[in-house]
C-alpha positions, 0 to 999 in steps of 0.5 A: 191426095196431097203430099204430107209428112210421114209418121216418122217425120212427125214423131221426129219433130217431137224430139226437138221440142224444148220448154220455153225459157223464162225470158221468152215467157216474160216477154210475151206476158209483157206485151199483154197491156199494149196488145189489149190497148191496140185491140181497143183502138181497132175494135170499130173495124168489126172483128171485136169480141162478142158474147162470153169472149169479152171476159177474156179482156179482163184477165191479168195474165201471169208468167205462170199462167202462160207457161202452164196454160193447159193447167188453168181455165181460160175457156176455148183455148185448151181444155174443155171441162165437160169433155176433158175432166168429166166435170159438171157445170157447177164445178167450172172454175173462174177464168184464169184459175188453176185446176187440180182434178180430184184424184177420184176422177182419175179412173173416169178420165182414163176410161174417157180417154180410152173410149174417145180414142176408139171413137176418133179412130173410127171417125178417122177411118171414115174420113181420112183412112190413108192418113191414119199413121200420121194421125196417130203420131199427131195425138202426141202431146210433148211433155213440155206442154203440160195439161192432164196427160197420161199414157195408155197400155197401148203399144201404138201410142207409147207417148202422152195423150190428152182427151182434148188432143184426141178430140181435135187431132182429126182436123188436120188429116181430114183437111189433107184428105179432102182438099184437092190441092196443097195449100200454099198459105193457110189462115186459121181464123180463131186459132185458139192456142194453136193446136190445129196450126201445130198439126198442119205444120207437122203434116203439110211441109210445103204450107205456110200459115197465118193464125189470128184470134182475140188478143189473149188467145194470140198470146197463148198461141205464140207461147204454144207454137214457139215452143214447137217451132221456135224462130219459125214463128213471127208475131205481127201484133203491135206497132213495130211488128211486121208480117213476114212472108217468108216465115213458116207461121205468122200470128197476126192481130185480126185488125192487121190482117189487111196488111198481108200482101201475099195470097192466102188460098185456104182459110179454116175455122173451128167452132168460132164462126158459130159464136160471132155476130153478123158484123164479125162474120162480114169482117172476116168474109171481106178479109177472106175475099181480099186475100184471095181465099178459094178454099174454106174448111170449117166446123160450126153449128148449123143452128144459132144458139144465142140471139147474136149468132148465126147458123153455118148456112146463114153466114154473110159469106156463105153464098160465095162458096159451094160445098165440096164435102159436108159431114155431120161431126156431132150433135149437141143440145141448145139450152137457154142461157143460165138455165138447163131448159133444152130448146133445140138441137144443133148439128156440128157440120164439118165442110170443105168449100170452094169459092164460086167462080161468080163470087 
């Protein structure tokens, strides 16, 4: 197993987390318009949003939304309503709207958190048992982050938990348990609000990180990761911003990934490639090839859901990698868009692959 931080090291870092100042939040909000303009100018390169992700370009971000993003509905970058709040499809809020869970949902949410914790503990013991102490520390949500958190009557978890955090915390320990060498620099494509990078940065002390995503998501990841890691986070988003090889974490616009002039040996993606079309996937496949990525850790559907997307084994770069380990992370039904007609079933595959020598 590769070298990792201890549980105590991880817990100690949480004591250093402080809320961002209002000026930092305002500065991030102030670049929104310029960032979307840059995105539009570079959309022809092949990275651009497709499908439902296109609606994010129409959100007018406010400082309140950015500061308390976990208390608003943005989709795919924080809470997932169906899982985390036990809501039904007709209760989902408009993009950007704040939510206040009805008080009668509190007992149901608490039970959902308890049952999810049991499920994830069992999964972790199958895939990364040697890292259970670190995993249990990574479940903590700093109070400054916000969201629907609660404390359980469980001495092993004397801190705030969220259902979402429990659902995703297995990813970093699983990578650390499965991978055969410590990543020197890790790129997450589709990093969302930054939770996986946060966990990896706490768990893998010798690794540097690059996060890329759609423009709105990068603003949220900048807010989230800066709150945890401060000046260790560098932004390479607008003209005048530069990639910083020595920074622990670089947040880089997808159209600027080609400016990275240092090797990136590991790439990760969770539930993001599965929403992309062939052009998107070709773009990121070419980026991974140019950067020298030789390990790919991902979790995505094995079956297309919409006309434009592909199953995991059909990605344009799939033949360049061979699986080192492959597991089923879950299953889901595929429904027709806009209706409840079930048309198939998909498996969520979690897989670590290495680049083929002849690729």
